[in-house]
C-alpha positions, 0 to 999 in steps of 0.5 A: 654539456649542451648541444645545438642543432646543425648549423643551416650552412652545410659545412657545420655538422654539429656544435657542442659546448663542454664545461671547461677550457679545452686544451687538446683534441684526439680523433679516431674511428667514430670517436673524439676526445676533448681534454679540458684544462681542469682535468675532464676528458669528454668522449664524443661521437664523431658523427653527432657530437653527443657524449659517449662518456666522460672521465676525470684526471686530477691535477688537470689534463695536457693531452689525451690520445685515442687508440687507433681502434678507439677502444681506449684512451690515455690522458696525461697532466702535470701529476700523472695519467689516467687510461680509459677503456670503451668496453666497460668505461673503466678508468685507471688513474695513476696520480704519480706526481710526475709531469706527463706531458704526452702519450702516443700509441704504437698500435692498439696494445701498447701506449708511450707515456711521457713520465717525468725524465722517462718514457713508460710503455704500458699495455691498455690495462695499465701494466708497465711493459718496459720503460727508458732510462732517465733522461737528462731532463723532463721528456717533452715529446714522443713518437713511434718509428718504424711501425711501432718498433722504435720509440723516439724520446725528446728531452733537453740535449737530444732525441734518443731512440729506444727498441722494445725493452731497451732501457738505454738508447740504441740511437742518440741524436744530439743538439744542445737545447730544449726540444719542444715538439717532435715530428717523425715522417710517416717514412721514417726517414726524417726526425724533427724537433721544434726547439725553444732557441727558435729552430727546427732541427732535422736528423736523417735517420739512416745516417744521422745527417742533420740540419738546423733551420733557424732564424724563426722570431718565436720558439717552434712549439708545433710541428706536423708532417703530412701523411706523405711524409714530404711536407712539414708545417711549423709555427714560431712566427705569425706565418705557418712555414711549409717545408718540402722534404722530397728528394734530399730534403729541405737543405738549401730551399726555402719554405712556403708562408702561410699568412693569416694568424698573428699567433698560431695555436694549432696545425692539423693536416687533412688525412690522405696526402691532398696537401690541405692544411688546417691552422688555428689562431689565438684570434679565433680564425680556423683557416683552411690551405692548399699548403703545398701549392706554389713554389718555395718562397711563396706566400699563400692565402687561405682558401677559406677561413672560419671565424669564432669569438674565442681562441682556437685551442686544438684542431683534429680530423676525424677522417678526411671530411670532418675537421674538429675545432675546439675553442677556449670558450668550451665550444667544439665544432665540427666542420663537414667537407663533402669532397676530397678535393674541396676546402 
């Protein structure tokens, strides 16, 4: 790994190069985790980009999730998962042979990990607290609701919700198709899945009322709610679509369209409910948007673009003032935004 000094441009905080192709980012508190395709995970200081630690996940990495207090990390991959503890840099690797697509922390004491057709909920030391019954196919995404009291599990045919220590789901939201991404509104009011059949399916959690938004030209594999739970960003087209979930939700409305990339590779809302969105593309461009401006059916242009020679692999905000971009050539760059209202 090599580090260069901050760029003369005040929007650049630092540049770091890691020795692998990044596939995912996680940012919490003062720490950033960068997952490499070959299985190395780099833990970086958010302020400087310097290395705090590294660890290996045999078989390759798909995602790394930091706990809210940044004291633990869970890395997942095609052949298992690994847990890292910051206090003593202890690493616990579980080579299970089960496809582990994702991990998500309920709080500092519980992490849910996709484990083949099940979801396992673990303590930070790896102790299994409980598990769901097998789904009909491999679990593709997970999300917590009700402040970590309920776990949503996406697999072919349905999103199933489990309470603590419940093998069987307490609520099932059916939809025949392959779910690629899951997004839950911070309010807990909505569950949304992005699907292989080029659609977004939405359930209202209180009564299971549902809506399908179809007609996307490509599969929808990225969904993200902002902090208010009123805006949902999605891929599935050259445009990023942004749906308004205020009032009764998006039924009968049209989204705002954000055109910059031919192929979208990442989406990340700025923390704090400012309506600012960052998107990354296969062309190496990072675009910054006032994504909630205009009216439904508006086509918005980026406020600014940040260009690189290599495809954007992942984006993450380390607080409201620092946007982290990882590129396929190994470069990880921090962009500083000094004001909550500036882009």
